[in-house]
Steps between C-alpha positions, in 0.01 A plus 500: 500500500806725511435600860781504759393451850464274806252229580394492859279209628310554831424148617357348818436147368643186639589338174806528270403844352785697657763261380360491151471880484859549625632244249342712227664809622222655701539656841273354761351677808318340782221725629466515875130472487266306276259683265476631154597854592779397738658293224508804264611747775796265558587488148469877455738561792760300325462641149758743374370585142369833376195328363325217693282241332290265725308193405378183666727201472241239408559541121169667440668815372726515195837661558500576128257781567748687714656726219158670468516611868849614480448707187218693676721563799803603302290741285386693808122440415454291809626460852293190560397255239248206554438211265130459413394150438155598406622706197763238410467121463368270760569149402236232554483393872722778611235707686182378653180644350403641840821699527499607134138619472408595851758523771790673317277746311290580809795558726686699230192708448465579863871595516476722194195665639643575844860587401482596124771254398341449139623155445333171380676232700579603862610155609745420230823348640730634235604862560801730466607836659798727529703486819389850586138403464538186717659721770211750501244224549592402848342160474421293810215249437626137549206303340324495169367855565857608406386506138227743579726717725754540216248630256325725758831649620611559143171682425501696823864608449435627150719250318455468122331162447494318179374147401659238272298209350657171605461129468357305796567125515347217698691442830708179540369348822227578735398856533552672838215761438197502715231679311281639764761530768747685293228711331385614853860587596529734203146650579595538870820681407305750286259553792795596720612763255141627414251426785278778364312324220479182688410612863482884545257568227273200563514571866405865465219424263354242749540723794330796327210280385460335839515833679243656264260205521533484887432859545212498247329204681544673835306791397201308386180428690490230775616150428389282217631177364645680201659758714668241729644314195627832346661592834679167520618545136625851567680400819663211325627715209629765749693258704644313204592826327682630802693181553594479137620857503709419822658204313616728216651730768677194651658415175613860444656505838677175437624624169633816680681285751660273245582741234215432252432843356192413289247659738677827535209733566353256758837476677538881504150534670595221748824663598349858499177433702536163680462544873471181721372719790228684296394191322466302834285784632277494193471120537418522871234771422333274232525205748369698801215637292397146387526357851286791637235466233504118554453541879213732440333229290556245777349735760186555284477125453524455882236767545273309278533188701741343259217464252491591129606855420551680169854641530643384167657817396662580834635140518650518143666842581646361823646211304633719223670736753655218703644320192630825338655590834674168549621509137641856549674411826677182369574663175666792657735267698567281192590793283720644758687178538541489124636852478723457799780336304494777239528770783194669385282462813409835656297615795278772338 
């Protein structure tokens, strides 16, 4: 191919792969930890070239496609090049139909929508980049989500990304891919970077709808069966929405602590306005209000000789306030613990 370079094999197997690779002139590194990402990180740490081409060692990718990657990097048109199997040639039996027509397009579409990568095959295992580009990515994922992290970081860091059509061949031996488990790991990683569309937005919508429905029902005439059902639905939406919102905040706090910068605006709000003491007071106020309202209902029940009473709306409001109060108290503590490592906890 007329390309001068080094071949580095990152291998954790227990067979004769290292010996065979060394006999053929390759350099072998043993990753300290198992995992797809850990293998590549170990290989990158040893690589010394100006351009770095990566591919899986299962013979599914064709090294003859490498010149197309190198040409794009040398021309300056790209900092990061990814091989696209979907625009190239997929040999019979190389990719399951579930991956080809559903899993890969779906996850690639979500990644493009959230991060604007503009690529067709986000999970291709054949890629190339300049040394400078690799140093800017600050990759850390140790598992299969490493493939998504690389594309996400390349897009977020403003690298010039290009695609090259490649050939994808059937794997020799049993595949190590686990369709749903690996797919979930990619999706989970994207949620870590962008909790807004997955948690914050749905949570806010549910919270607003639940609050509006609950307040509307409470302003109506005395109890009816329809009113009771509507109040239960509104309460459920309100509580679910609030907890979903809090889950998005947890993820943002986790990302702030561990250097994931995808939720920057949420992290800025957290570090600017989060106060354990004020949030505890708010939670205690909700909890106290709910307990007081609940005790009032109990006293009325006792006054009626423990017979049947119509206190549906007061009972539901007491339940909502108690649950919201408990959620707020424990969330305040949990978020403070997450932010403690980053040194962003304050006492406003």
